[in-house]
N, C-alpha and C positions, 0 to 999 in steps of 0.2 A: 460501434464503441464510442462512448461519450466520456470526455476527460474534463473534470471540474477542478478548479481551485477553491477549496473551502478551508477557512481558518477554523481551527477547533480548539476550544479552551480546554484546560486540564479537567478531568473528571474520571469516574470510574471507567476503566476500559480504554482510556485514551493515553497516549504518551504525554510527556511533560508540556508545560505551557508554550504557546505559540510565540516566536520571536521573528519579527519582520526582517531582522539582520541575518537570520539563518536561511539561505537559499534553498528553494524547493527543488526537488530532482525533476528532470524531464524524463517521463516514463514512456516507454514503447513496448508493446507486445512482440515477443520474438517468435513464438509459436503457440499453436493451440491444437490439441488432439483430444480423443475420447478420455476425459477424465484428467487432463493434464494441461497446464498453461504455464508459459515462461515469459518473464518481463526482464527488461534491461533498463538502465537510467544512467545518466551522466554523473561523472565523479564531481560533486559539488561540496563534499564534507567527507569526514572520516568514518562516520556511522550513519546507519539509516534503520528506520523501523517499518515494517511491512506486515499487514494482516488483511483478512478478508471477512465478508459476511455473505451467507447464502440467503437470498431474498424470501424464498418460499416458507422456511421455518425459522428465520432470524438466527441461524447458527452463526457464531463468531468465532473465527480461529484465534489461537494464542498469537500474541504480537511476536514477531520475530526481529531481533536486534541483530544487524549484520554490518560488517565493513566492506562487503562485496557490493558490486553494482549490477548484480542480476540474482534472480531467483527463479525457481521452478516449483510449482505447487502440483502434486500429483495425488492420485486416489480421491479426486473430487467426484462427488455424486452429481448426477444430472440436475440442472437447475440454472437460475439466473444468479450471478455474483456481483459484488462490488469489491474492488481491490484498492487498499489504501497504502500510500507511501508517503513518508516524510524523511527529512534529513534531521538528525539529532546533533544539536550544538550545545555543548557544555551545560547539561541540564534543562535545556530548552529545545524547541523543535521548530521546523519550518512550517508553513501552511501544509495541509495535506492534500496531496494529488489523489484523486479518485477515478479509477477506471470503473465505469458504471455500466450496468446491463449486459455483461459479458455472459453469454449463454454457453454452458458446458454441455 
């Protein structure tokens, strides 16, 4: 599992503009099983955006906005995935944390 810090500017499919004053979450994988993966992160804000892409067919999930510090994705097809996490701060967002090349 590879974790990258990548700033992403606003555009189609991305959350709001990147703000360096908005702290990025520190993400950890809690568990992984057939078709399911769970993540947790530290509480550095009051809202977060999370989404994933499947690398084989470039499928992108809908962005999930949450005030929780954990999430479980289930019903995932076999393949390699990238999971994206950012803190949302008053119309802006932190740098995006990417969990990359996670094979389900």
